[in-house]
C-alpha positions in Angstrom: 77.7 73.2 -14.0 77.1 71.4 -10.8 78.5 72.8 -7.6 81.3 71.0 -6.0 79.5 71.3 -2.7 76.4 69.4 -3.8 77.8 65.9 -3.1 78.9 67.0 0.3 75.5 68.2 1.5 74.1 64.7 2.2 77.3 63.7 4.1 77.2 66.9 6.2 73.5 66.3 7.0 74.2 62.7 8.0 77.0 63.9 10.3 74.8 66.5 11.8 72.1 63.9 12.4 74.7 61.6 14.0 76.0 64.5 16.2 72.4 65.2 17.4 71.9 61.5 18.2 75.1 61.3 20.2 74.3 64.6 22.0 70.9 63.2 22.9 72.5 60.0 24.3 74.9 62.1 26.4 72.0 64.2 27.8 70.0 61.1 28.6 73.0 59.5 30.4 73.7 62.7 32.4 70.1 63.1 33.3 69.8 59.5 34.6 73.0 59.9 36.6 71.8 63.2 38.2 68.4 61.7 39.0 70.0 58.7 40.8 72.3 60.9 42.8 69.5 63.3 43.7 67.3 60.6 44.9 70.0 59.1 47.1 70.8 62.6 48.4 67.2 63.3 49.3 66.8 60.0 51.1 70.0 60.5 53.1 69.0 64.1 53.9 65.5 63.0 55.1 67.0 60.3 57.3 69.6 62.6 58.7 67.1 65.3 59.5 64.9 62.9 61.4 67.9 61.6 63.4 69.0 65.1 64.1 65.6 66.1 65.3 65.4 63.1 67.7 68.9 63.9 69.0 68.0 67.5 69.7 64.7 66.5 71.4 66.7 64.1 73.6 69.2 66.8 74.6 66.4 69.2 75.5 64.6 66.6 77.5 67.7 65.9 79.5 68.2 69.5 80.4 64.6 70.7 80.6 64.3 70.8 84.4 67.8 72.2 84.9 69.4 75.6 84.6 71.1 74.7 81.3 68.0 74.4 79.2 68.4 77.8 77.5 72.1 77.3 77.0 71.4 73.9 75.4 68.9 75.4 73.0 71.4 78.2 72.2 74.2 75.7 71.8 72.2 73.6 69.4 71.3 76.7 67.3 74.9 77.7 67.2 76.0 74.2 66.3 73.5 74.1 63.4 74.7 77.5 62.1 78.3 76.4 62.2 77.6 73.0 60.5 75.5 74.8 57.8 78.3 77.3 57.1 80.9 74.6 57.2 79.0 72.5 54.6 78.0 75.5 52.3 81.3 77.3 52.0 83.4 74.6 50.4 80.6 73.7 48.0 80.2 77.3 46.9 84.0 77.7 46.4 84.4 74.4 44.5 84.9 74.6 40.8 83.9 72.1 38.2 86.4 69.3 37.6 88.0 69.0 34.2 87.0 65.4 33.9 83.3 66.1 34.1 83.0 67.7 30.7 79.6 67.9 28.9 79.0 65.7 25.9 82.1 63.5 26.1 81.1 61.3 23.2 80.2 64.2 20.9 83.6 65.7 21.6 85.2 62.4 20.7 83.3 62.2 17.4 84.3 65.8 16.6 87.9 65.0 17.3 87.9 61.9 15.1 86.2 63.8 12.3 88.7 66.6 12.5 91.5 64.0 12.2 89.8 62.4 9.2 89.4 65.8 7.5 93.0 66.7 8.3 94.2 63.5 6.8 92.0 64.0 3.7 93.2 67.5 3.2 96.9 66.8 3.8 96.9 63.7 1.6 97.3 61.4 4.6 100.9 62.4 5.1 101.6 63.3 8.8 105.3 62.5 8.6 106.0 66.2 7.6 104.4 67.5 10.8 
């Protein structure tokens, strides 16, 4: 006597293959998006760093022969420390947003499959729910 599960095995394997393909597409999309953002962030950081170095050199050159040169250097160091803390603290406290879930297409496929299975098991009658 044949098992009742034998006809289901190919369908289950096709679904698993489709899930793996969809998950791979989601990973590729996410990796490309992260790579683009990282490149833009690195370029902006490099340009900002050079501009900041030039500004600091300008300030130190203005005050070099005066009595305020040590205070200028100390003020710049304090300003850098405050800016770094001000930028780091909110980023470290931020939680991930609900709309940036991993594998959105795979979740959608699972949801559709669950609905189809539910309809098949309940005879397609959702009016009683």
